Each structure stands twice: as C-alpha cells, then as structure tokens.
Wavefront OBJ file of the C-alpha trace (Angstrom):
o trace
v -43.684 -37.014 -66.605
v -40.034 -36.208 -67.211
v -39.513 -39.588 -68.884
v -42.399 -39.003 -71.324
v -41.198 -35.571 -72.454
v -37.643 -36.905 -72.872
v -38.921 -39.766 -75.023
v -40.993 -37.384 -77.152
v -37.964 -35.133 -77.621
v -35.901 -38.167 -78.620
v -38.566 -39.316 -81.093
v -38.619 -35.868 -82.710
v -34.823 -35.549 -82.820
v -34.118 -38.368 -85.294
v -36.706 -37.291 -87.910
v -35.437 -33.726 -87.528
v -31.854 -34.806 -88.217
v -32.927 -36.876 -91.226
v -34.985 -33.976 -92.594
v -32.030 -31.611 -92.157
v -29.655 -33.984 -93.937
v -32.051 -34.478 -96.849
v -32.671 -30.731 -97.241
v -28.934 -30.013 -97.028
v -28.209 -32.624 -99.701
v -30.896 -31.243 -102.010
v -29.736 -27.653 -101.503
v -26.167 -28.619 -102.344
v -27.065 -30.474 -105.552
v -29.670 -28.022 -106.843
v -28.370 -24.651 -105.612
v -24.644 -24.737 -104.869
v -23.229 -27.269 -107.342
v -24.955 -25.893 -110.481
v -23.213 -22.556 -109.873
v -19.723 -24.064 -109.889
v -17.722 -23.212 -112.986
v -14.300 -24.144 -114.258
v -11.787 -21.312 -114.481
v -11.927 -19.987 -118.083
v -8.111 -19.983 -118.258
v -8.095 -23.744 -117.577
v -10.667 -24.280 -120.334
v -8.538 -22.285 -122.783
v -5.296 -24.069 -121.858
v -6.964 -27.481 -122.161
v -8.354 -26.635 -125.586
v -4.984 -25.325 -126.793
v -3.297 -28.536 -125.614
v -5.859 -30.658 -127.465
v -5.459 -28.727 -130.723
v -1.704 -28.039 -130.705
v -0.913 -30.945 -133.073
v -3.525 -29.980 -135.661
v -3.585 -26.166 -135.462
v -0.590 -23.783 -135.140
v -1.900 -21.722 -132.207
v 0.054 -18.605 -131.222
v -2.758 -16.292 -130.057
v -5.847 -17.062 -128.009
v -8.552 -15.412 -125.963
v -11.557 -16.386 -123.846
v -14.424 -14.419 -122.343
v -14.483 -14.659 -118.550
v -18.215 -13.917 -118.464
v -20.319 -17.023 -119.133
v -23.375 -16.665 -121.344
v -26.400 -18.793 -122.147
v -26.138 -20.846 -125.335
v -28.806 -22.997 -126.963
v -27.448 -26.146 -128.604
v -29.752 -28.913 -129.868
v -32.619 -27.413 -127.874
v -30.701 -27.401 -124.578
v -29.704 -24.116 -122.941
v -26.381 -24.241 -121.113
v -23.874 -21.746 -119.736
v -20.787 -21.393 -121.943
v -17.550 -19.516 -122.425
v -16.726 -18.125 -125.862
v -13.188 -17.747 -127.099
v -10.884 -17.781 -130.066
v -7.608 -19.152 -131.381
v -5.306 -17.899 -134.132
v -1.897 -18.450 -135.704
v 0.838 -15.825 -135.392
v -0.282 -13.895 -138.509
v -4.026 -14.233 -137.756
v -4.534 -15.927 -141.153
v -6.129 -18.999 -139.562
v -8.639 -17.962 -136.916
v -11.078 -20.148 -135.017
v -13.756 -19.401 -132.493
v -15.076 -21.874 -129.964
v -17.867 -22.412 -127.471
v -17.097 -24.450 -124.343
v -19.393 -25.492 -121.506
v -18.569 -23.473 -118.376
v -19.120 -26.214 -115.783
v -17.125 -29.026 -117.415
v -14.985 -27.259 -120.025
v -16.338 -29.548 -122.742
v -15.942 -28.169 -126.249
v -19.383 -27.652 -127.789
v -18.442 -25.972 -131.064
v -15.284 -24.992 -132.944
v -15.511 -23.132 -136.232
v -13.176 -21.308 -138.580
v -13.634 -17.566 -138.928
v -13.578 -16.517 -142.574
l 1 2 3 4 5 6 7 8 9 10 11 12 13 14 15 16 17 18 19 20 21 22 23 24 25 26 27 28 29 30 31 32 33 34 35 36 37 38 39 40 41 42 43 44 45 46 47 48 49 50 51 52 53 54 55 56 57 58 59 60 61 62 63 64 65 66 67 68 69 70 71 72 73 74 75 76 77 78 79 80 81 82 83 84 85 86 87 88 89 90 91 92 93 94 95 96 97 98 99 100 101 102 103 104 105 106 107 108 109 110
C-alpha cells in the first residue's frame, strides 16, 4: 500500500510542477512585465541626444507620471515632455512610450 500511494504522489508531482511553471510564466508576462517602465529621465536624455544635431536644446522637461494616449487607434502609456532653446523661441513638445522610450510624436509649439 505504501508503494501505491508513493507512486500516486509522484504522478501528481510532475503535473503540479509543470502547472506551476506555466502559471508563473503567464503571470510574469501578463502582470509583471507590462508594468515595467523606463525611467523618464533616461527617455528625456535619449531624446535630447538624438535631436542635439538638429535642434539647439538648452531647456527640457518631462512628466514623471505616465498617461494613456491613443495613437492610430491603439491606447498606450506615455510620458509627455518638452524641449526648448535658451531663449524659449523654439519650443517642442513630445510624446514617448513609457515602456520602451520610443518617440511617438514631436511637434513645434507655436
């Protein structure tokens, strides 16, 4: 009788481990990873580095609170920010995706 109960426990152990691994993987990819965001300061510094040859940037800002933004029918979490020259004569605002830092929109403020 001891051998039968041990075998049943062993037969239930492997499916239990597999189920736990699958649920852990799904929880990570659908719950934990979507919440990861890039530091807004890194997004701003990256954008300034990309635009330094085409725009004389002396002042910049970025919102540290992400917000929802609808672009081409897709809602994504973004950071909003701005760039300006030293006299604030040329000012730009931007929208960057919060999880990858990808620039979504850059427009001149009139």
